[in-house]
C-alpha positions as CSV (number, residue, x, y, z in Angstrom):
1,X,-16.4,-17.1,13.6
2,X,-15.0,-20.7,12.1
3,X,-12.0,-20.6,9.4
4,X,-14.1,-23.2,7.3
5,X,-16.0,-20.7,5.2
6,X,-15.8,-21.5,1.4
7,X,-15.8,-17.7,0.1
8,X,-16.4,-14.1,0.9
9,X,-20.1,-14.3,0.1
10,X,-20.9,-17.1,2.9
11,X,-18.6,-15.1,5.0
12,X,-20.6,-11.8,4.9
13,X,-23.8,-13.6,4.8
14,X,-22.7,-15.4,8.4
15,X,-21.6,-11.8,9.8
16,X,-25.1,-10.5,8.4
17,X,-27.0,-13.0,10.2
18,X,-25.0,-13.2,13.7
19,X,-24.5,-9.8,14.2
20,X,-27.1,-7.6,12.0
21,X,-26.7,-3.9,11.7
22,X,-25.1,-3.7,15.6
23,X,-22.0,-3.3,13.9
24,X,-20.8,-2.5,10.4
25,X,-18.7,0.1,8.5
26,X,-19.0,4.0,9.3
27,X,-17.0,6.7,6.4
28,X,-16.5,10.2,7.3
29,X,-16.9,12.5,4.3
30,X,-15.8,15.2,6.1
31,X,-14.6,15.2,10.0
32,X,-18.4,16.2,11.0
33,X,-20.5,14.1,8.5
34,X,-20.3,10.5,8.2
35,X,-22.5,7.6,6.7
36,X,-22.9,4.1,8.7
37,X,-23.8,0.6,6.9
38,X,-24.5,-2.3,9.1
39,X,-23.4,-5.5,8.4
40,X,-27.3,-6.7,7.4
41,X,-27.8,-3.8,5.1
42,X,-24.5,-4.2,3.5
43,X,-25.8,-7.7,2.5
44,X,-29.3,-6.8,1.3
45,X,-28.0,-3.9,-0.9
46,X,-24.8,-6.6,-2.2
47,X,-27.8,-8.6,-3.2
48,X,-29.5,-6.3,-4.9
49,X,-26.6,-5.1,-6.8
50,X,-25.8,-9.0,-7.7
51,X,-29.5,-9.7,-8.8
52,X,-29.8,-7.0,-11.1
53,X,-26.1,-8.1,-12.8
54,X,-27.7,-11.8,-12.7
55,X,-31.0,-10.4,-14.6
56,X,-28.9,-8.5,-17.1
57,X,-27.3,-11.9,-17.8
58,X,-23.8,-11.8,-16.2
59,X,-22.4,-14.6,-15.0
60,X,-19.7,-16.1,-12.4
61,X,-16.3,-15.8,-14.3
62,X,-16.7,-12.2,-15.8
63,X,-14.8,-9.8,-14.5
64,X,-16.2,-5.9,-13.3
65,X,-14.2,-2.9,-13.4
66,X,-15.5,-0.7,-10.3
67,X,-14.9,2.6,-10.5
68,X,-16.0,5.0,-7.9
69,X,-15.4,8.1,-5.2
70,X,-14.4,7.3,-1.9
71,X,-17.3,6.1,0.3
72,X,-19.3,3.1,1.6
73,X,-20.5,2.6,-2.3
74,X,-17.4,1.1,-2.6
75,X,-18.4,-1.9,-0.1
76,X,-22.1,-2.0,-1.9
77,X,-20.2,-2.6,-5.3
78,X,-17.5,-5.1,-4.1
79,X,-19.9,-7.5,-2.3
80,X,-22.4,-6.8,-5.3
81,X,-20.1,-7.8,-7.4
82,X,-18.7,-11.0,-5.5
83,X,-22.4,-12.0,-4.8
84,X,-22.9,-12.0,-8.3
85,X,-19.9,-14.4,-8.8
86,X,-18.0,-12.1,-10.7
87,X,-14.7,-11.0,-10.1
88,X,-13.8,-7.1,-8.9
89,X,-11.4,-5.1,-10.8
90,X,-10.9,-2.0,-8.6
91,X,-10.0,1.4,-10.6
92,X,-8.3,4.4,-8.9
93,X,-10.7,7.6,-9.2
94,X,-10.0,10.1,-6.8
95,X,-7.0,12.1,-7.9
96,X,-7.3,11.9,-11.5
97,X,-9.3,15.2,-12.0
98,X,-11.9,15.9,-14.9
99,X,-8.5,14.9,-17.5
100,X,-8.5,12.3,-20.0
101,X,-6.0,10.8,-17.5
102,X,-8.9,8.6,-15.8
103,X,-10.3,7.4,-18.8
104,X,-7.2,6.3,-19.9
105,X,-6.3,4.6,-16.9
106,X,-9.4,2.7,-16.4
107,X,-9.5,1.6,-20.0
108,X,-6.2,0.4,-19.4
109,X,-7.3,-1.8,-16.4
110,X,-10.5,-2.8,-18.1
111,X,-8.5,-4.1,-21.4
112,X,-5.9,-5.9,-19.3
113,X,-8.9,-7.3,-17.2
114,X,-10.9,-8.5,-20.3
115,X,-13.6,-6.8,-18.6
116,X,-17.3,-7.0,-19.5
117,X,-18.8,-4.8,-16.8
118,X,-17.8,-1.6,-15.8
119,X,-19.9,0.0,-12.4
120,X,-19.7,3.8,-11.9
121,X,-21.5,6.7,-10.9
122,X,-22.7,9.8,-12.5
123,X,-19.8,12.0,-11.5
124,X,-17.3,9.5,-12.4
125,X,-18.9,9.2,-15.8
126,X,-19.1,12.9,-16.8
127,X,-15.3,13.1,-15.8
128,X,-14.2,10.2,-18.0
129,X,-16.9,11.4,-21.1
130,X,-19.1,8.7,-21.3
131,X,-17.6,5.5,-23.0
132,X,-14.1,4.2,-22.1
133,X,-11.8,4.8,-24.9
134,X,-11.1,1.7,-26.9
135,X,-12.9,-0.5,-24.4
136,X,-16.5,-2.1,-25.0
137,X,-18.1,-3.1,-21.4
138,X,-22.1,-2.9,-20.0
139,X,-21.7,0.1,-18.3
140,X,-24.0,0.5,-15.2
141,X,-24.8,3.5,-12.9
142,X,-24.0,2.2,-9.2
143,X,-27.3,4.1,-7.9
144,X,-29.3,2.4,-11.0
145,X,-28.3,-1.2,-9.5
146,X,-28.9,-0.2,-6.3
147,X,-32.6,1.2,-7.0
148,X,-33.5,-1.5,-9.7
149,X,-32.2,-4.9,-8.1
150,X,-34.6,-7.1,-6.2
151,X,-32.5,-8.3,-3.0
152,X,-35.0,-11.1,-2.8
153,X,-34.8,-12.2,-6.2
154,X,-30.9,-13.2,-5.6
155,X,-29.5,-16.5,-6.9
156,X,-26.3,-17.4,-4.8
157,X,-23.6,-18.6,-6.9
158,X,-21.5,-21.4,-6.7
159,X,-18.3,-20.5,-5.4
160,X,-15.2,-21.9,-4.1
161,X,-11.9,-21.0,-2.3
162,X,-10.0,-21.3,-5.8
163,X,-13.1,-19.0,-7.5
164,X,-11.6,-15.8,-9.2
165,X,-12.3,-12.9,-6.4
166,X,-10.3,-10.2,-7.5
167,X,-7.5,-8.8,-10.3
168,X,-5.2,-6.3,-8.3
169,X,-3.3,-4.0,-10.6
170,X,-0.5,-2.7,-8.6
171,X,0.0,0.8,-8.2
172,X,2.7,1.1,-10.9
173,X,0.5,-0.5,-13.6
174,X,0.6,1.9,-16.7
175,X,-0.2,1.4,-20.2
176,X,-0.5,-2.5,-20.4
177,X,-0.5,-3.2,-16.7
178,X,-0.7,-6.3,-14.9
179,X,-3.4,-7.7,-12.7
180,X,-2.6,-10.3,-9.7
181,X,-5.0,-12.4,-9.4
182,X,-6.7,-13.0,-5.8
183,X,-9.4,-15.9,-5.0
184,X,-11.7,-16.1,-2.5
185,X,-9.1,-18.3,-0.5
186,X,-6.4,-16.1,-0.8
187,X,-8.5,-13.2,0.8
188,X,-9.8,-15.3,3.4
189,X,-6.4,-16.9,4.4
190,X,-5.2,-13.3,4.8
191,X,-8.2,-12.4,7.1
192,X,-7.3,-15.3,9.6
193,X,-3.6,-14.2,9.2
194,X,-4.5,-10.8,10.8
195,X,-6.4,-12.5,13.6
196,X,-3.1,-14.4,14.6
197,X,-0.6,-11.5,13.5
198,X,-2.8,-8.5,15.0
199,X,-5.2,-10.1,17.2
200,X,-8.2,-9.0,15.0
201,X,-11.9,-10.3,16.1
202,X,-15.3,-9.4,16.6
203,X,-14.8,-7.0,19.2
204,X,-11.8,-4.6,17.1
205,X,-12.3,-1.1,15.8
206,X,-10.5,-0.6,12.8
207,X,-9.8,3.0,11.6
208,X,-8.0,3.8,8.6
209,X,-8.1,6.1,5.5
210,X,-6.3,4.0,2.8
211,X,-7.7,4.3,-0.4
212,X,-10.9,1.6,-1.4
213,X,-9.3,1.1,-4.5
214,X,-5.7,-0.6,-3.0
215,X,-6.0,-3.7,-1.8
216,X,-4.6,-2.6,1.7
217,X,-7.8,-0.3,2.1
218,X,-10.3,-2.7,0.3
219,X,-8.7,-6.0,2.8
220,X,-8.5,-4.3,6.1
221,X,-11.2,-1.7,5.9
222,X,-13.9,-3.8,4.1
223,X,-13.2,-6.9,3.9
224,X,-11.5,-8.4,7.0
225,X,-14.2,-6.4,9.2
226,X,-16.9,-7.6,7.6
227,X,-15.8,-11.1,7.5
228,X,-14.9,-11.0,11.4
229,X,-18.3,-9.0,12.4
230,X,-15.4,-6.0,13.6
231,X,-16.5,-2.1,13.4
232,X,-14.7,-0.2,11.2
233,X,-13.9,3.4,10.8
234,X,-12.9,4.7,7.6
235,X,-12.4,8.2,5.8
236,X,-11.0,9.3,2.3
237,X,-7.0,9.6,1.7
238,X,-7.8,13.3,0.9
239,X,-9.0,13.8,4.2
240,X,-6.0,12.9,5.9
241,X,-4.0,14.7,3.5
242,X,-5.6,18.2,4.2
243,X,-5.5,17.2,8.1
244,X,-3.4,14.7,9.1
245,X,-4.4,15.0,12.7
246,X,-7.9,13.5,11.8
247,X,-6.6,10.0,11.7
248,X,-6.0,10.3,15.2
249,X,-8.8,12.1,15.9
250,X,-10.9,9.0,14.4
251,X,-9.1,6.8,16.8
252,X,-9.7,8.7,20.2
253,X,-13.2,9.8,19.1
254,X,-14.0,6.0,18.3
255,X,-11.6,4.0,20.7
256,X,-10.1,2.5,17.7
257,X,-8.1,-0.3,18.4
258,X,-6.4,-1.2,15.1
259,X,-5.4,1.5,12.5
260,X,-2.5,1.2,9.7
261,X,-0.5,3.9,7.7
262,X,2.5,4.1,5.8
263,X,6.0,5.3,7.0
264,X,5.2,9.0,5.5
265,X,1.9,9.0,7.2
266,X,3.7,8.8,10.9
267,X,6.2,11.5,9.8
268,X,3.6,14.1,8.2
269,X,1.0,13.6,11.8
270,X,4.3,14.2,13.8
271,X,5.1,17.1,11.9
272,X,1.8,18.9,11.7
273,X,0.0,17.9,14.5
274,X,-0.5,21.1,17.3
275,X,0.1,20.8,21.0
276,X,-3.4,21.6,21.6
277,X,-4.8,18.7,19.4
278,X,-2.4,16.1,20.7
279,X,-3.8,17.3,24.3
280,X,-7.2,16.4,23.3
281,X,-5.9,13.0,22.0
282,X,-6.7,9.5,23.7
283,X,-4.9,6.8,21.9
284,X,-5.0,4.2,25.0
285,X,-7.3,1.8,23.1
286,X,-4.8,1.3,20.3
287,X,-3.9,-2.3,20.2
288,X,-2.2,-2.7,17.1
289,X,-1.0,0.5,15.1
290,X,0.9,-1.1,12.1
291,X,3.4,0.7,9.6
292,X,3.4,-0.8,6.1
293,X,3.4,-0.1,2.3
294,X,6.9,1.0,2.6
295,X,10.1,0.7,4.6
296,X,10.0,1.3,8.2
297,X,12.4,4.0,9.6
298,X,13.7,3.8,13.3
299,X,14.1,7.4,13.3
300,X,10.3,8.1,12.1
301,X,9.0,5.6,14.5
302,X,10.8,7.1,17.8
303,X,9.9,10.8,16.5
304,X,6.3,9.4,16.6
305,X,6.3,7.8,19.8
306,X,8.2,11.2,21.5
307,X,5.6,13.4,20.1
308,X,2.3,11.3,21.3
309,X,3.8,10.0,24.6
310,X,1.2,12.1,26.5
311,X,-1.7,10.4,24.7
312,X,-1.7,7.1,26.4
313,X,-0.4,5.7,23.3
314,X,1.6,2.1,24.0
315,X,5.0,1.7,22.4
316,X,4.3,-1.8,21.9
317,X,1.4,-1.3,19.8
318,X,3.3,-0.2,16.9
319,X,3.7,-3.0,14.4
320,X,6.0,-2.6,11.2
321,X,4.6,-5.4,8.6
322,X,5.8,-6.4,5.4
323,X,3.5,-7.3,2.6
324,X,2.9,-7.2,-1.0
325,X,-0.3,-7.4,-3.3
326,X,1.3,-10.6,-4.4
327,X,1.7,-12.2,-1.2
328,X,-0.6,-10.3,1.1
329,X,0.7,-10.7,4.9
330,X,4.0,-12.1,4.7
331,X,5.5,-10.7,8.5
332,X,4.7,-8.7,11.3
333,X,5.5,-8.0,14.9
334,X,3.0,-10.2,17.0
335,X,0.8,-8.8,19.7
336,X,2.7,-8.9,22.8
337,X,6.5,-8.6,21.2
338,X,8.3,-6.0,21.8
339,X,9.4,-3.7,18.6
340,X,12.8,-4.5,18.0
341,X,15.1,-2.0,16.7
342,X,18.9,-2.8,16.3
343,X,22.0,-1.1,14.8
344,X,24.3,-2.6,12.0
345,X,27.4,-2.2,10.9
346,X,26.9,0.4,7.7
347,X,29.8,-0.9,6.0
348,X,29.0,-4.8,6.1
349,X,25.3,-3.6,5.2
350,X,26.6,-2.5,2.0
351,X,28.7,-6.3,1.8
352,X,25.1,-7.6,2.1
353,X,25.3,-8.8,6.0
354,X,23.8,-7.9,9.4
355,X,26.2,-7.5,11.8
356,X,25.6,-5.7,15.1
357,X,27.3,-2.7,16.2
358,X,27.3,0.2,17.8
359,X,28.4,4.2,17.1
360,X,29.6,5.5,14.6
361,X,29.5,3.9,11.4
362,X,26.3,1.8,12.6
363,X,23.3,2.2,11.6
364,X,19.4,1.5,13.0
365,X,16.7,-0.6,11.4
366,X,13.4,-1.8,12.7
367,X,12.5,-5.3,12.4
368,X,9.3,-6.3,10.3
369,X,8.8,-9.0,13.1
370,X,8.2,-12.4,12.1
371,X,5.7,-15.1,9.3
372,X,2.4,-16.1,10.5
373,X,2.0,-19.7,11.2
374,X,0.5,-19.9,7.3
375,X,3.6,-18.4,5.7
376,X,7.1,-19.5,4.9
377,X,10.0,-17.4,4.4
378,X,13.1,-18.0,3.2
379,X,15.7,-15.8,2.2
380,X,17.6,-16.7,-1.3
381,X,20.7,-15.6,-3.3
382,X,19.0,-14.0,-6.3
383,X,21.8,-15.1,-8.3
384,X,22.1,-18.8,-7.5
385,X,18.6,-19.4,-6.0
386,X,20.1,-21.0,-2.6
387,X,19.5,-20.1,0.8
388,X,21.7,-18.3,2.4
389,X,22.5,-18.0,6.1
390,X,20.9,-16.1,8.8
391,X,22.3,-12.8,8.7
392,X,22.9,-12.4,5.2
393,X,20.9,-10.3,2.6
394,X,19.1,-12.0,-0.4
395,X,15.8,-12.0,-1.7
396,X,12.7,-13.0,0.0
397,X,10.6,-15.8,-1.4
398,X,7.5,-16.6,0.4
399,X,5.3,-19.7,0.4
400,X,1.8,-19.5,1.9
401,X,-2.0,-19.6,1.2
402,X,-2.2,-16.2,0.9
403,X,0.0,-15.9,-2.2
404,X,-1.7,-15.5,-5.3
405,X,-2.2,-18.1,-7.9
406,X,-0.2,-15.7,-10.5
407,X,-0.3,-12.9,-13.2
408,X,-3.8,-12.7,-15.4
409,X,-3.3,-13.9,-18.7
410,X,0.5,-13.3,-17.9
411,X,2.2,-17.1,-18.4
412,X,5.8,-15.7,-18.7
413,X,5.7,-12.9,-15.8
414,X,4.1,-15.6,-13.7
415,X,6.7,-18.1,-14.2
416,X,9.2,-15.8,-13.3
417,X,7.7,-14.9,-10.3
418,X,5.5,-17.8,-8.9
419,X,5.8,-21.5,-8.3
420,X,9.6,-22.2,-7.3
421,X,10.8,-25.1,-5.9
422,X,13.4,-24.7,-3.1
423,X,15.7,-27.6,-2.0
424,X,14.8,-28.5,1.6
425,X,11.5,-26.3,1.7
426,X,7.8,-27.7,1.5
427,X,5.8,-25.6,-1.3
428,X,5.9,-23.6,-4.4
429,X,7.4,-20.2,-3.5
430,X,7.4,-16.7,-4.9
431,X,10.1,-14.2,-5.8
432,X,9.1,-11.2,-4.1
433,X,11.8,-8.8,-5.5
434,X,12.6,-7.5,-2.0
435,X,15.9,-7.8,0.0
436,X,15.9,-8.7,3.3
437,X,17.9,-10.9,6.0
438,X,16.9,-12.6,8.7
439,X,18.7,-12.5,12.3
440,X,17.8,-13.9,15.5
441,X,14.0,-15.0,13.9
442,X,13.5,-11.2,13.1
443,X,12.9,-10.1,9.3
444,X,14.9,-7.0,8.7
445,X,13.9,-5.2,5.0
446,X,16.7,-4.0,3.7
447,X,15.3,-2.7,0.0
448,X,14.3,-3.4,-3.4
449,X,16.3,-5.7,-5.4
450,X,15.4,-3.8,-8.8
451,X,15.8,-0.5,-7.2
452,X,19.5,-1.4,-5.5
453,X,21.9,1.5,-6.2
454,X,25.4,-0.5,-7.0
455,X,28.3,1.7,-6.9
456,X,31.6,0.2,-7.3
457,X,30.5,-3.0,-6.1
458,X,28.4,-1.8,-3.1
459,X,25.0,-1.7,-2.6
460,X,23.5,1.5,-1.7
461,X,19.6,1.4,-0.7
462,X,17.6,4.5,-2.1
463,X,15.8,5.2,0.7
464,X,19.0,5.5,3.1
465,X,20.1,8.5,0.4
466,X,16.2,10.0,0.7
467,X,16.4,9.6,4.6
468,X,20.0,11.6,5.0
469,X,19.0,14.2,2.5
470,X,15.6,14.9,4.5
471,X,18.0,15.9,7.7
472,X,19.7,18.6,5.6
473,X,16.9,21.2,5.8
474,X,13.2,21.4,7.7
475,X,12.1,22.4,3.8
476,X,13.2,18.9,2.5
477,X,10.2,16.3,2.1
478,X,10.0,12.9,0.7
479,X,12.3,11.8,-2.2
480,X,13.1,9.5,-4.8
481,X,16.7,8.3,-5.8
482,X,17.9,6.2,-8.2
483,X,21.3,4.9,-10.2
484,X,22.1,6.8,-13.6
485,X,23.3,5.9,-17.0
486,X,24.3,8.5,-20.0
487,X,24.1,11.3,-17.4
488,X,27.3,13.4,-15.7
489,X,26.3,11.6,-12.4
490,X,26.4,8.4,-11.2
491,X,23.3,8.9,-8.9
492,X,20.1,11.0,-8.9
493,X,17.9,12.3,-6.0
494,X,14.6,14.1,-6.5
495,X,13.5,16.3,-3.6
496,X,10.0,17.7,-2.9
497,X,10.5,20.7,-1.2
498,X,7.7,22.5,1.4
499,X,6.9,26.3,-0.2
500,X,5.9,27.6,3.2
501,X,9.9,26.6,4.9
502,X,12.0,26.2,1.6
503,X,14.8,28.7,1.2
504,X,14.8,31.6,-1.5
505,X,15.0,29.8,-5.3
506,X,18.4,31.8,-5.4
507,X,19.7,29.3,-2.4
508,X,18.3,26.2,-4.1
509,X,21.6,25.7,-5.5
510,X,23.5,25.8,-2.2
511,X,20.9,23.4,-0.8
512,X,21.3,21.2,-3.9
513,X,24.9,21.4,-3.2
514,X,24.4,20.6,0.5
515,X,22.8,17.8,-0.4
516,X,25.6,16.4,-2.7
517,X,28.2,16.7,-0.6
518,X,26.3,14.9,2.2
519,X,25.7,12.1,0.3
520,X,28.8,11.9,-1.7
521,X,30.8,11.9,1.8
522,X,28.4,9.7,3.3
523,X,28.4,7.1,0.9
524,X,31.3,7.9,-1.1
525,X,29.3,8.3,-4.1
526,X,31.6,9.9,-7.4
527,X,28.8,12.4,-8.6
528,X,25.2,13.3,-7.7
529,X,22.4,14.8,-9.6
530,X,20.2,16.7,-7.5
531,X,16.6,18.5,-8.1
532,X,13.8,19.9,-6.3
533,X,10.2,20.1,-7.0
534,X,7.3,21.1,-5.0
535,X,5.3,19.1,-2.5
536,X,3.4,16.4,-4.0
537,X,5.0,16.3,-7.3
538,X,6.8,13.3,-7.2
539,X,4.8,10.2,-8.8
540,X,3.4,8.1,-5.8
541,X,1.4,4.8,-5.3
542,X,-2.3,5.0,-4.1
543,X,-1.0,4.9,-0.7
544,X,1.3,7.8,-1.0
545,X,4.7,5.5,-1.6
546,X,7.0,7.8,-3.9
547,X,7.9,5.4,-7.5
548,X,11.2,5.7,-8.1
549,X,11.4,4.2,-11.7
550,X,9.1,6.7,-13.1
551,X,10.8,9.5,-11.3
552,X,13.5,8.6,-13.3
553,X,11.7,8.1,-16.3
554,X,9.9,11.9,-16.1
555,X,13.3,13.5,-15.1
556,X,15.1,11.9,-18.1
557,X,12.6,12.9,-20.4
558,X,12.4,16.9,-19.2
559,X,8.7,16.3,-18.3
560,X,9.1,16.9,-14.4
561,X,8.7,20.3,-13.2
562,X,11.7,20.9,-11.3
563,X,12.3,24.2,-9.1
564,X,16.2,23.5,-9.7
565,X,18.3,20.8,-11.2
566,X,21.6,20.3,-11.2
567,X,23.8,17.3,-12.7
568,X,21.1,15.6,-14.7
569,X,21.3,15.8,-18.3
570,X,20.6,19.2,-20.5
571,X,17.1,18.2,-21.4
572,X,16.0,19.5,-17.6
573,X,17.1,23.0,-18.5
574,X,13.8,23.7,-20.5
575,X,11.9,22.6,-17.6
576,X,13.3,24.6,-14.9
577,X,11.8,27.6,-13.4
């Protein structure tokens, strides 16, 4: 496969001609039932969908919202939209139920994307009540497009690397969401970077469960394998949530070579896999098992490797990655590189420096590797906009052909984030909002600039507080911590509790005090507000990452259903069980 392909349409067409249906995508609706779509068949269905859209008068430059349940219809619809020369706007469906929330969410995205087309299916149309509130689009049922389209009548649009391919609305988008522009060129550049960073090629077998309306799922599980001609084995996020070990069972069954998940998923499968299930696994085929979408924690990696040591899993396959919707892949552990875990002085870390140290007062961190040859990463002081020395924490600025041109119809937000010049460095740089330091060529991500908790001039990373609280009791799960204003406490933390192992309700106050004492002592916090909620109640992104700012808003409004709370504003009293 050459890297001079002009667009994603030409990429799939070449794959279909070269490989036919010998390779393709397999989707597991249940652990026993799967559907297969070879690349020649995917090309045929995409041409049929595109021809039907073209016959209806839709032309390149228009945007199409796609709202489908998990499954291979996503691949057909995505390529059908691209084959028509339109830009795809993925909209989330799974997890919204049959309430007005789904329709409002899709309508908000459609308005912001200035969509003229919506592709959905009967079950989704019924759930949203037919029309989108306040939005006029030409709505098509997916099944009708496939059956009514004439693949042989398709006219290939004129597309370049700069043509709009996607509008990606980030997971945190609400109300008036912000769309990230993705061109054919930025997506192809990401696919070529995957080849360099992860060794992916036609012989790869990718296994995953990330949602297909999310960029990580769509890119790694559909666009990437379809361009390279690799095999992909996919299941729904809900299947993983119901049975986490099913992810590893698919890798074992299909001899998967590449897979991806967030830190929380590694922790969950480590906790829930049984000894009998682990005994049946063979993970020796894995070449790259990369961890992304949230901070990679050393204790999670170590526990995962220990738990699955008997499966043939190669520890060197674990590959932390750093990326984001606006910049795609920023850095990763390369194939053949060792997984780097180093300890640093925690006090100096709070002062903004990475100083190697051992023993008490040190913290272990996982390196997110290094950039690909296509990417320049510079650590910059977020106040002075000057590059900082190695070992100093600053904001990640990135220049790459994977970086988005900007936000759709948002010139002010685009100017704030993209196109920054940096003395001594070529190219326009993007501000990521992520904090990190480079030491000995390795990138260590420390947190989010806007989520940083600053107490008495010290930088406290929320993920550190959350991880510390989890160690106090087996029932304590994922958490969300943040700085507070106008509360009796300086810092707040909301933690999910596993109902099966949680202490009685009468003991939750004692557990809250234990969390408060632990965090207050360990991080010299003047005061900590603590709340507990049931598992699954914290706001999350599509990939399972907790959303801290929305959590804070909900608890300040008193609209988060809590099991116990103390230290927050009194409004919570009306929502406490």
